[in-house]
N, C-alpha and C positions, 0 to 999 in steps of 0.2 A: 587545490586538489584535482588530482587527473583521475579520471575514471573511464577512460576509453571515450569511443565516439559511438556511431549508432549501434544498437539500439538503447543503451542503457549507458551512454558517456552523454556528451556536452549536446550532441544534434539532437535526441530525445529529451533532454532537460528545457532545452532551448525551444521546443514545439511544445512540450506542457505546460511551461512557465507563460508564453504567449496565449497559447489557446485555454488555459485552464485556470493557473493560480493568478493571473491577474486579473482576467475577466472576474475570475469569482470572487477576488479582492477587490475589485472596484464594487460589486454588487453589494458584498457585504457592508462596506464603508460606506457607502451611498446611503443606504438604510438607515446606517448610526447617525447620520449625517442629517439626515430628514428627521432624526427625532424616534426613528424606530427601535426595534430589538429585533435583531434578527437572530432569534435563538436557535442555534443548531450548532452540531457538534463537526469540526473538522478534523482528520486525522493527519497530521505531518511525521512522516517517518523520519526517525535520526539521521539515516543516509541522507534524506531531502534535505534535513534541515542544513546537516555540515555542507552540502552543493550549495544549495542558494545563499550562504553567508558567505563562500568564499569569493575573494577580491577576484580571482581567475573568472569566475562564472558572470560576476557582475559585469567585468570586461568584454567577455566573448558575448554576453547577451545584447549588449547594447549593440555591439556589430553584427550580431546575426539578423535583428531588427532591421539595422539598416540594409544589410544585403537583402532581407526579403523587400524593403520598398524598392531596392533597386531591381529586382527581378520581376515586381508588379510593374515599374515602369518601361522595361524590356519589353515586356509581353505586349503593354499597350502599342510599343513601335510596332510591334510584329503583326498585331491583330489589324492595325490601322493598314498596313500595306498588305494584307493579306484578303481584306474586306470582310473581316470576323467581326461585324459590328456589335454582336449579342454578348462579344466576349469583353468589348469597349467599356461597357457600364459596369461589370464585374471587376475590371481593376480599380476603376474609381473605389467600389465598395471595399476591395482588399485594401487600397492607400489608405483610407480613412482609418481601416481597421487597424493595420501595424501602426501608423501614426499615432493612434491613441493610446495603443500600449505603450508604445516608446515613449510618449509622455508621461503617463501616469507611472512608470518605472523610475522615471527622469527625477521628476517633480514631485508627484503625490505621494511616491514611499521613499524618494532620496536613495533609490537602489538597493532598498531592503526591505525584500517582499516578506522576510520572517518578522521584521520590524512590524510591517505591519497589521500579520495574525496577531502579533503579541499586543498589540495597541487595541484589537477587536477584544482580545481577551482579556485584558485589562479592563477596559470596559464593561465586562461582564455580558457581553453579547453573544460570544462565540466561546465555546468550550473546544480545547485543543488536545486532541489525544496522542498520546507515544504509541511507539511499536517496540518491537524486538529491535536491537541495535541494526543488524543487517538483514533484517526481515527473515531469519531463520526460521525454517517448519520446526516449531518446536516439539512436535510429538515423535520425530524422526531422530533429532539429535541422540547422538548416544551416551553422555553422560548427563548427570544433573547438576555439574557444573556448568557446562556449555548453555542449557537451558539458563540458569543462573546470571553467568554472564550476560547472556543476549538480553536479559530482561535490566537487569542492573546497568549495563552500560548504555542502554537506552534511555533508563531514567535518568543517567547523569549528564547526556545530553541532553534531555529536555531542559533540566533544571539549569543548566548553561545558557540556553537560548531564549528561556523564557523565565526565569528565575523564580521558580517554583516547584515543588514535586508534582509529576502529574497525577490526575485522579481516576483515567480513564485510557484503558490502551485496547488498540486493534490487535488482536493475534494473529499473527501473520495469516491469511487465507482461513480465516475463523478457526483454528484447528488447534483442538484441547486434546488433550489425554489427564485422564483421572490417574490416580494412584493403585500402581497392582505391578505383581512380578515381569517384568518385561524381558521379552528376547529378542535380541536386534534381526531385522530379517534378513540381514544381509552378513552377519558375521555370529558364531557360537561362542566368540570371545566376550560377548556381552549379553549378561541375561543376572538381572537382578531386581531388588525392591525398586522400582521407579515411586518420585514424589508425583503428585498430582500438581498439574500446570498452575492451579488456583494456589498450592502453598506458596511456591517462589511469588505469586502477587501478591500474595499475604505479607510478606516479609519486606517486598518493596514499598509496601503502606499503598499499594493501587486498589481501589475501591471496585472497580467493574470492568467488564468485557462482554464481547458480544458472541453469539455463534447462532449457528443455521437451526433453522426451524426444524429440522428433522432430528438434531440431536435433542431438541427438547421433549418431542411429540412420538418422533418415529416417522413412519412413511420414508416417502420417497427423498431425496435430497432434488432439489432444484438443477443445481449445476450454474457456474457462472461463467463458463469457458468455451462451452461447446459448439454455441452459435457463432463466435466469431473467430475461431482455427481451424482451417480445414483437415488439418493433418491430424487435429486432437482427436477430431469427429470419428475419420476412418479408423483410427488405431482403437479408438474405444469401441467402434462397430463389429471390429476385427477380434476384439478380445474375446477370449475365452471365460473371464471372470464373470462369476453369478452373485450379483447383489441380490439381498435376502432383504426385502423390505419389511421393518419393523413395523407392528403395529402401532396406530396411534393412540396413544394416551391421552387420560381428561385432564389435560394441562392447556392454560392459555398463553399463548406466545404474545401478549398483548400487556403482559405483565411481567416485570423483571423476579428473579427469584436469587434465594442466595445458593451456592454450589457447595456440597462436599462429597469427597469420594467415599465410598463404602467402608475402605479399611485405614482412610485416615485419621491423625487425631485431631481431636478440635482446633480448629483455626485460631489464633490469636486475634485476627480481626477478619470478619464473613465478608465472603467476597461475591458481589451481586453479578449478575450476568443478563443482558438482553438479548433478544429474541429477534432474527431479521423476519419482518413478514414476508411471504412467500407471493403472495397476490399482485401486491404493488411492486415488489422485484423485479418480476417478468415483464411489467408493463415499460419500464425504464430500462433494464438492462439490457435485453432481448433485441437484438437487430432484423430480427425476423418476425417476432411476434409482438413487439413493443413499439412506444412512440418513435424510437431512433430508425425504425424499419419504414417510416413516412414517406412516400416518394418524393416532398416536397423538399426534404431535406436535405444537405451536403453529403454529397458521396466522400466518405473517407478516404476509400482506396484509390481514386484514380487523380492523379495529377500532371499536370502541363510541364512537359520537359524544355528547357533544363531547369527552370526555375522552382520547380516544385508546388507551384501555385492550384488552386484546387477549382475547376471552374462547373462541376457538373453536379446533378442531385441524385439521390437515390434511384429515382425513378422507381424499381422495383426492386424490393431486397436480394431477389435471385438472379436479376438480370446480369448478362454480359457486361462487362466494362465498357465493350464497346458500344453500347446501345444505350450508354448514359446520354440523358438529356440535357440541357443548360441550366444550370442552376439560377433560379430567380429568387432573390433575397425576402423579396415583398411576401410572396406566396411561402415561404418557407417561415418566415416569424409570424405570417398570420394564422400558421396552424397550432401555435404556442397555446394560446387563451385554451382552445377546446380540449388541448390535451391536459392541460394545467389543471382546469374543471373536472374534468372525468379522474385523473387522480384523485383529487382532494375527494372528491363523490366517495371513492373507495375507500378513502382514508374515514372518512365521517361513517360510513355505514358501518366499517369494522368497528369502530369506537362505539356508535351509539349499539351495537349489538352485542359486545361486551357489557356494555354499564346495563342494559335491559336483564342481562342473564346473571352477574356478578353482582351489582349495585355499586362496585367501584370503579372509578376512573383509570382507564386503561392508557397504555401509551405504545402507540405503533410506529415500531423501529424500522426505518426505509434507508439502511446504508449502501451507498456506492461507491468504486474506486473513483477518484477525484477529478482523474483523467476522461472519465467517461464523460462528465460535464465538460464540454467545449472543445476537448481535444476528438474522443472518438464521435461524440454526438455535438457538432458544431452550436449548436442553438440550445443547447441543454443548460447552459449558466442562465439563460433568458427564460427558459423553461424553470428551473429553480426559483430564479427572482418571483415570478409570477404565482408561484405555489405559495411561497411565502408571502407574498400580498393578499391572496384569496383567504390563506386562512386567518391573517390579521385583522380582515375584514368580518370574518366568521364570528359569531358570538357563542358557538356551541363547541368549537376546539380551540386549541393554542399550540403553537410551537413551542416545544420545552427542550431543554440539554436532558442529556441524560442524568447530570449530575442534580440538576435541578428536582428532575421528578425523583430522583433517589430522597433528596431533603425533605419534599412533601409526601411522600408517599413510600418509607421507607420498607423493604421486604419484610416479610416474618417467616415464609414456607423453605425449609432446606430441601434441596432434591440431588438427587447424584446425575451426572451427565456421561454418556458414553464416549468413547474415543470417535474422532470424527472430522471433519472440516467442510466448508461448502464447496468444495470440487465436485468432479465429476463421481458419482457413485456415494456421495457423502463422504469418502474417506480418501486415503492419499494416494489415488491411483496417477493423478498428474505430476506428482513429485516423485512418486516410487514405480516403476515398473521396470519391463526389459533394456529399456534407451537410458535407464539414469540408474540402474543398481551400482554401476561400477564408481559413481561418485561418491555416494554414500560411504563405500569401503574406504575412498580415501578419505572422507570426513571423522567417520568413527576413530581408524587408525591414529590422525592427526589430534582426535578429542584426548586420545589414552596416553598419547604423547604429552599433550599439554599437562595434565594429570600429573605423571610422573615428571616432569621437567621444575614445574610450578612448586612442588613440594620441597625443593630446594631452594625456592626463593629468600625465606627469610633469614636463610645462613650466608646468602652469597655476599659479594662483594656488590655493593648497591649501585654504585654510579654506571659500570659498563654492562653489568649484567641484568638490570633494570632497564635500560635502553633497548636493550635486544628482546628482552622479554616480552615489554611493550608492544613493539613492533612485530613479534610471534603472534599475540594476542590478537593483533588489527589483522594479519594475514589468515589467521583461522576464523575470524567476524566474517570477513569476505567468503573465504572458503565455503561457509555455512549459508551463505544468500540462498535462497529457496528461488530466487530468479534466473539460476543458472538452470536448476530441473525444469521450471515452467519454460524457457526458451527451446530448451532440448526436445520437451514432449510436443509443442507446438510446432517447430521447426520454424519459429519465426526467426531466430539468428543461432541457429545451431552451432555452427564452428565457432563462432564468438563466445557462447558459453562454454563450451569445451575447453575451448582456449583459456578462458578465465578460471575454471575448474583447475587445470593443470600448472597454470602460472601460481595460482594462491598455494596449491599443496606442495610445488617445488620450493616456493621462498619460503614457506615455512619450514619445511623439512631443512634446506638450507641454516634457517635462523636455529633452529632445533641445534644443528651439530654446532654452531658457534656458543650456543650456551651450555653444549658439554664441553667443550673447550675451556670456557671460563671456570666453569664448575671444577675442574682441574688445575687451576692456577694458571694455565697457559695464556697466553695474551695473542690477541688478534693481530693478523698481518695487515698490512697496509690495503692488500686484494679487497679482504674481508671488509676491513672498515669501508672500503668504498662502495661494497655492494650492499652494505647495511646503509649507508648514505641514500644510496640511489632508492631502495625501498621505503625508505622513510620518506624521501621527497616525493614518490608518484603515490604512495597509499598512506596518507596524512590524516586522515580523519581521527574523531575522538582523540583530541591533544591532551584532556586531562584522563585518558585510560588509566586505570589503577592497575600496578604490575604485581599485585598481592592478588587481583580478582580469584586467579583459580586456586590460590593456597588456602583461601579462607574456607573454614568446615561448613557444611550444608547448616 
């Protein structure tokens, strides 16, 4: 499966696998093999599962690790010749690191990262969460059929990789929308009664999801991206938006609730949600105010040319890259116990306070991007392991997956949630702004086209029509990915993201033209079949996609 290269193709995937997924898998597997129970939840998005399971990734990842080892060894020669002795010891550190990752990948997991996580799930130690198929930003998708497809395709992918239905889902960007009469912010053609996100989750038999604290209690959203993306911060400061801070309500974010939109009918299955704890979130997420900003930790942004190996430490979170000092692993890893102890003390303080006030056990939910641990914060995986060990040794608290907590303490209180996300301002600003509005116009246009053509699916000749329709659904799902708006807004890889939006839209519209042709009984030309085959080869994720997905009634 080909998804381009940097920053969301195989280069990014290789980096995240080497620095986050394999190290995290090693930590969790080691705890299990020692007789422990690393009870936690890990979110693996459907696209990530497709990528990690592909043979192309397995071959390229091995080559990537071998290239990294070669780069380290070349650096050693250069450093020896130039007298940079302080970097020589670091080349040995990186050589051991990449050798261990390569050995783990080949021998411990037999090249199957998803299989490693599946084993942890089968042992009952780790809960695996699913997500929307291509991380589509659900509140802004233009039709209910599009929201339903994102959830059901994500569920189907999970079942293929893990052999059972998912119980929990990480909604992309914690973005939620209740039932109400919705009007598209970019098109007056779309205005109708929209279903609440929880209604789709209930139909998919998903039991729980997560929200940010401001959505439960009001107040100001913390935001999770401003510290890390300068362009987003500058845009936010220039913005004329006036965010109204909602009053804090008397609800505890340390227990799950059941959700219901004010105007929706009773759900067939109640849906629970957990709320992110804001205090611990800042400590782990923020590169300026949290643990990753410690001057001893590895600097993420400064890399040695040409191999891209990192030899410098944070030094100071706001210091210029030219002033970064040499990384000392012993000093960096020596800081982990203190940071881990501090984190656990915050958890205990919150849970003890909750128990004193309400008389019931609470659960502190502390979710983070997986790539934060190991990739952005290199020492983060070891910090996480230390946190689990400290909690395991503490008689007053325990680590518990969301599913296990719900089994022990099922919620009874039903609440309504507002629309929002965990982005800046607590709303959709990162994904819908003056830079990204054009992408939503294309997405909504494509979604309406899909609804129209899919109505013909049941009457069409199944072989060729279904083949084209399945690929059109894939292109629409990829077009809907929230990654593109994020990359545009943060300027992380703006040209790349804009190109991907344009490509998926153009391929989708070309496939719709083929469907119109087939609908009228015409045959595809050799050139059209060649085009179809090339798109299928490039975007071949979700092999078991249902061609009737959009033709089913809500």
